N, C-alpha and C positions, 0 to 999 in steps of 0.2 A: 558564475555558476554556483548553485546551492551545494552545500555539503550534506550528504545523506549518511545516516548512522548505520544503514544496512544496505547491502548490495546482493543481488541475485542474478545470475546469468540465465538467459533464455534464448534458445535458437528458434528462429522463425521457421515454421513448418509450411509446406506447400499449400495446404488447405487454407492458410491465412492470407494468401496473396490474391489480389483481385486481377481483373483483366488488364489493368494498367501496369502490372508487374510489381506492385508495392503492397505492403500490408494494408488490408481494408481497415478504414478508420475505426470501426466498431471494435476491432480486436484489441485495441489499446486499453479499453476498460478491462478486458480479460487479463491483459498483462499487468495492469494495476493490481487486480485481485490476486494474481499469482504472487506478486511482490509483497503485498500486505499479508497474505497467508503465510509466506515464508518468514516474514518479520515476526509474526506471532510465535512461530516455531523457534526462531532464534532467541526470543526473550524467555523461552521456557513455558509458554502458554499456548500450545498449538490449538488452533481453531478447528472445531467448535468447542471441544471438551475443556480447554483451558479457560475459556470465558464462561461456559456453562457451570463449571465447578465453583465459580464465584457467584452463581445464582443470577446470571445475566445473559443477555444476548445483544448483538449489535445489529443495527439497521442502517443502511445507507440512506441519507436524506439529501445529499448534494454531491454532485461531481462537477469538475471543471477540467477541461483538457485544452491545452494550447499546442498546436502542431507547428513545428519549426522545420521538419524534414521528414523523410520517409525511409522506412526499412524495407528490405527486399528478402526474398527467399534465401534461407540458409545463413543470414546474418546472425551473429551472436550478439545479442543486446545485453546491456547492463541496466538492470532495474534498480534504481536507488530509492530508498524509502526512509522517511523519518516522520515522527509525530511532532508536528509543529505546535500543537495546542491541545491541552486537556482542560475542558471546562467542567462545570458541575455534572452535566449528564451527556456531554458530547466530546468527541475528539476529532481532530483534523490531521489526516495523513497528507504529506506532500510526497509526490512521486515524480521521478525524472527517469526517462528512458534515453540511454545514450548508445551510440555506436562509435567505437574507437575514440572515446572522449568527446564526441560531438553530440550535443544535446539535440535530440530529435523531437521529443514529446515531454511536456511537463504538465502537472496538474495537481488537483487535490481531491480527496475523498473525505467527506464528513460523515461520521457515524454518530448515531444517538444510541446510548445505552438504555436498555429497556428490560422490564420484567418479561421473561419468556412466555409466561402464561397470559398475561393481560396485554402485552405489547405496549404498555404505557411507560413513558420515560421515567427513569430513576437515576440517582447519582452513580457515577462510575465507581465501582467497588475499589476499596483501598488496595486489594491484591493486584488489580490491573494497573491502577495508577502508579503504585510503587514499582512494579516490574518495568513499566515504560520509562518512568523517570530515572530509574537506576541504569537501564540500558542506554538511554539518551545521554545521560551525564557521563557515563563511561566512554561512549563514542566521542563526545565533545572533548574529553580530556586527551584523547589520542589523535585529535584532528590537528 
């Protein structure tokens, strides 16, 4: 199982469960987004202002989800998040969703950094890069 630098709990709500009694598959992308949003807050750059202050915005260009199990109503899930890669203009988040230490869902979200006005790709600002690298290295030292 992967080690994640950040964890956030999330309780499954009734509206997220389908007729089969399990979380509808599309909601897991929302859970990924919640985890990544809380990751930004944890590193001191809450989205969107923390990114906008660096003169940038982030756009999702790829998602990948692997389903290993299902969550049900009222389960308290652990959303694990880490930045696995920072390229010149993109970054890859890895996300794992677990219940009682059993991995249910894992995947990745790739963002491209862009100019908010033109929406054209541009390098990840040093402010974001350094904040992420600092947070990830601190988490790795405690693992």
